C-alpha positions in Angstrom: 192.4 -118.6 -101.6 195.1 -118.3 -99.2 196.5 -120.9 -96.7 198.9 -121.0 -94.1 201.0 -123.3 -92.0 200.7 -123.3 -88.3 204.4 -123.4 -86.7 203.1 -122.7 -82.9 199.9 -124.0 -81.0 200.7 -123.0 -77.5 197.8 -122.8 -75.8 195.9 -123.9 -78.3 196.8 -127.6 -78.5 193.2 -128.4 -79.5 192.4 -126.3 -81.8 195.7 -126.2 -84.2 198.1 -128.8 -84.9 202.0 -127.6 -85.9 202.5 -128.2 -89.4 199.3 -128.5 -90.6 198.0 -126.5 -93.8 194.7 -124.2 -93.0 192.5 -122.3 -95.1 192.7 -118.8 -94.3 189.5 -116.5 -94.4 189.7 -112.9 -95.5 189.2 -110.3 -92.9 191.1 -107.4 -92.8 189.9 -106.1 -89.5 191.6 -109.0 -87.9 194.9 -108.5 -90.2 194.5 -104.6 -89.1 195.0 -105.8 -86.1 198.1 -108.7 -86.1 195.7 -111.9 -86.7 194.4 -114.0 -89.5 191.3 -115.8 -89.5 190.8 -119.7 -90.4 189.0 -122.7 -90.0 190.4 -124.4 -87.0 190.2 -128.1 -85.4 186.8 -127.8 -84.0 185.4 -126.6 -87.7 184.5 -123.0 -86.7 186.2 -120.2 -88.0 188.3 -118.1 -85.5 190.8 -115.6 -85.4 194.7 -116.2 -84.2 197.8 -114.4 -84.2 199.0 -114.0 -87.5 202.6 -114.8 -86.0 201.5 -118.5 -85.2 201.6 -118.9 -88.5 203.4 -118.8 -92.1 201.6 -117.9 -95.0 201.7 -119.7 -98.1 201.0 -119.6 -102.3 200.3 -123.0 -103.6 200.5 -123.7 -107.2 196.8 -123.7 -108.9 196.4 -127.4 -109.0 197.2 -128.1 -105.4 194.8 -125.3 -104.3 192.1 -126.4 -106.7 192.5 -130.0 -105.6 192.6 -128.6 -101.7 189.4 -127.0 -102.3 187.7 -129.4 -103.4 188.2 -131.8 -100.9 187.4 -129.1 -98.4 183.9 -128.8 -100.0 182.8 -132.9 -99.9 
């Protein structure tokens, strides 16, 4: 699973929070065009420009804990 931290929410203040960690949804088509797909604050999945985010690799225990919390 991939995660990204929001670095820029300009124009999307209601949808994205700067500094917040978002779960990335794999989408090869979006990636080819410079976008990443994720679940935003509306709890819907949308594609945003990848430059708004920094992709991160989490340690496995942290990733498992976050994924478990998301399923609650």
